[in-house]
Structure formats: C-alpha cells, structure tokens
C-alpha positions in Angstrom: 55.1 -38.9 25.9 56.4 -40.8 23.3 57.2 -45.1 23.2 58.2 -48.0 21.5 55.4 -50.2 20.1 55.0 -52.6 17.1 52.1 -50.0 15.7 52.5 -47.0 15.6 49.7 -44.4 16.8 49.2 -40.9 18.2 46.5 -40.0 20.5 45.9 -36.3 21.2 43.2 -34.9 23.8 42.5 -31.1 24.8 46.0 -30.4 24.0 47.2 -26.9 24.1 49.7 -25.2 23.6 51.1 -21.6 24.9 54.3 -19.8 23.7 55.7 -16.5 24.9 52.8 -16.2 27.4 50.6 -16.3 24.0 48.0 -19.1 23.6 48.7 -20.6 20.6 45.8 -23.1 20.2 43.7 -25.4 22.7 41.0 -28.0 22.3 43.1 -30.3 20.1 41.8 -33.7 19.5 42.4 -36.6 17.1 43.7 -39.9 16.7 45.9 -41.3 14.0 46.8 -44.6 13.6 49.2 -46.9 11.3 49.1 -46.4 7.4 46.9 -43.0 8.1 48.1 -39.6 6.8 46.9 -36.2 8.6 46.8 -33.2 6.9 47.2 -30.2 9.4 45.9 -27.0 7.6 45.5 -23.6 8.7 46.2 -20.3 8.0 50.1 -18.5 8.8 50.1 -17.9 12.7 47.2 -20.7 13.5 49.4 -23.2 15.4 50.8 -25.5 12.4 54.2 -25.9 13.0 53.9 -25.6 16.5 51.8 -28.8 16.4 54.2 -30.7 15.0 56.9 -29.5 17.2 54.7 -30.6 20.3 54.1 -33.7 19.1 58.1 -34.4 18.5 58.6 -33.2 22.3 60.5 -29.8 21.3 57.6 -28.1 23.2 55.8 -28.4 26.3 52.1 -29.1 27.0 50.0 -26.8 28.5 47.3 -28.8 29.0 45.7 -32.1 28.0 46.9 -35.4 26.7 49.3 -36.7 23.9 50.5 -40.0 23.6 53.1 -41.0 20.6 53.8 -44.5 19.8 56.9 -45.1 17.3 60.2 -42.9 16.5 60.0 -39.5 14.9 61.2 -37.4 12.3 60.4 -33.8 11.6 61.3 -31.5 9.0 60.9 -27.8 8.4 62.4 -24.8 6.9 65.6 -25.6 9.6 69.1 -26.6 8.0 70.4 -30.0 10.3 73.3 -30.5 8.1 77.0 -29.5 8.4 76.9 -26.5 5.7 80.9 -27.7 4.7 80.5 -31.3 4.4 79.9 -32.7 0.8 75.8 -33.5 0.9 76.2 -37.4 0.8 78.2 -37.0 3.7 76.2 -34.8 5.2 73.2 -37.2 4.6 75.5 -40.2 6.1 75.8 -38.5 9.2 71.4 -38.8 9.8 71.4 -42.2 8.4 74.2 -43.7 11.2 72.6 -41.3 13.8 69.1 -42.6 13.0 70.5 -46.3 12.7 69.2 -46.4 8.8 71.0 -48.4 6.0 72.6 -46.7 3.0 70.5 -48.8 0.5 67.6 -46.4 1.7 69.9 -43.3 1.7 70.6 -44.5 -1.7 66.7 -44.5 -2.4 66.2 -41.3 -1.2 68.6 -39.7 -2.7 67.4 -41.4 -6.2 63.9 -40.5 -5.2 64.5 -36.4 -5.0 67.0 -35.9 -7.6 70.2 -35.7 -5.5 72.6 -38.1 -6.9 73.9 -35.9 -9.1 75.2 -33.1 -5.9 76.5 -35.8 -3.7 80.2 -34.1 -3.7 78.7 -30.4 -3.5 78.7 -28.9 -0.5 75.8 -28.1 1.9 76.4 -24.4 2.3 76.6 -24.2 -2.1 73.3 -26.1 -2.7 70.0 -23.7 -3.6 66.9 -23.6 -1.4 65.3 -25.8 -3.1 67.8 -28.4 -3.0 68.3 -28.0 0.2 64.5 -28.7 1.0 64.9 -31.8 -1.0 68.0 -32.9 0.8 65.9 -32.0 4.1 63.2 -34.4 3.0 65.7 -37.1 1.6 67.1 -37.3 5.3 63.4 -38.1 6.6 62.8 -40.8 4.0 65.8 -42.6 4.8 65.3 -42.7 8.3 63.9 -45.8 9.6 61.3 -43.7 12.0 57.4 -44.6 11.7 56.1 -41.4 12.0 57.2 -38.6 9.8 56.3 -34.7 10.6 56.1 -32.5 7.8 56.3 -28.9 8.1 55.2 -27.5 5.0 56.6 -30.4 3.0 55.8 -28.9 -1.1 57.6 -25.6 -0.6 60.3 -25.1 -2.8 59.6 -27.9 -4.5 59.1 -28.2 -8.7 56.1 -30.7 -9.8 58.4 -33.5 -10.4 59.7 -33.5 -6.8 56.2 -33.2 -5.6 55.0 -36.1 -7.4 58.3 -37.9 -6.0 57.1 -36.5 -2.3 53.7 -37.9 -2.7 55.2 -41.1 -3.6 57.2 -41.2 -0.9 53.9 -40.7 1.5 52.1 -43.4 0.1 54.7 -45.8 0.3 55.7 -44.7 4.1 51.9 -45.9 4.5 52.0 -48.7 3.0 55.0 -49.7 5.5 52.6 -49.2 8.7 53.7 -45.5 9.1 52.3 -42.5 9.8 52.9 -39.0 7.8 51.4 -35.8 9.1 51.6 -32.8 6.5 51.6 -29.3 8.1 51.1 -27.4 4.8 48.8 -24.6 3.3 48.5 -26.5 0.2 46.4 -29.4 -0.2 47.9 -32.3 -0.9 47.2 -34.4 -3.9 46.9 -37.8 -2.6 44.2 -39.5 -0.1 43.8 -38.2 3.2 42.4 -39.7 5.9 42.3 -36.9 8.5 42.0 -33.1 8.4 42.7 -31.1 11.3 42.0 -27.3 10.7 44.2 -25.1 13.1 41.9 -22.0 12.1 38.7 -24.2 14.3 40.9 -24.0 17.4 41.0 -19.9 17.1 37.6 -19.7 16.7 36.7 -21.9 19.4 39.2 -19.5 21.5 37.5 -15.9 20.1 33.9 -18.1 21.2 34.7 -18.3 24.6 36.1 -14.6 24.7 40.0 -15.3 24.5 42.4 -13.2 23.2 44.7 -14.2 19.8 
C-alpha cells in the first residue's frame, strides 16, 4: 500500500513474492525511516530488482505486509524516454509529469554532466549517457523515496561520486533511498538487506529455488 505522509517510511513484514509460479523470496522484514539509506545486496537472481518493483506496486504481494508512505521514483535499465526527443525535452516531459521544477532539472543535468547533451536525440546517447539521464530524471523529481536498481553500472568514477553526492543530499532533505546493487556503496548505509539470506531460509525449509 502506498500513502502520503509528511514523513517518508517503508515497512515490510514477512514479505514474499512469486513470479511465473516461482517463489522469489519470503520472510523479508525491515523498517526504513526518513533520512535513511538501505543497501539491498545479493547475487544475480536473488530478487533485488523484484523487491524494488514490489515496493513500487508493479508486482503483487504473495504474503506479508508492505506499507509505503511517500511518493516513489524508480529507475532501472529500462529506457523511459521518447528516443526521438532531444534529451532536455525528454527530461522535461517527466518533470512536468512529476510536478517538479525546472530548477531541480537544471541541477540534476549539471550534476550528471548532461548539459552539453541537451539537444542530442535520446536514441543517439551511449549506454552510459542514458544511465546518467535516467538518474537525472529520478533526482529531478519531487519523490520522497528513490528506488535505484544497479545505479552504479555504466558510470565512471566522476559520475559515481555525483550519484553518491545526490543520494546524501536526498537523505539530508528527509528522503529515503534504496540501492539494489552488487557493488557496495561508498557512502554511509543505515540498513543492509541480504537477499541471499531469503534464499538460504527457503533451502533450510526444504523449498526449491
């Protein structure tokens, strides 16, 4: 369930998810409050991306409880822009949709070194440039909760530093960030959720992965 609150929060209690008749994980329990950062770690296929989609209501809940207070912005490897639009216009579409400000967009484009690409059609951007554009879309939004799926992939060190800076700024303003990544973040983390433990629990109960 998603709701509105002056203070962002996420509560998971014995959360479980199934996809294509396969149990992905179960017994996921954690509480995250405003100004906190969660690192979701685990091997490929452990359910990191699936958990982000479940939190954002893109996947149903098999069992357990999920309570979310605060608007959500999710980014993954999916290209979310019109490929024929110049980059800045493509980003402005999302700014208008989110009800955000052009000032926040300008700040995000500068942070992720996208200003010189403003007039380049999205289809001509490299993989790394598209990654930075997706991140700029998230950080230009007014969302209280950022769900970042493998955000470090495809970034050079300068842009990794920019991403870390943006997440810490979001934390200072009362936001929540969930980082699903096989790479350990360099910034201070408030919570760690190891998805491999959910699989270990299933094995101990005799269930098949």
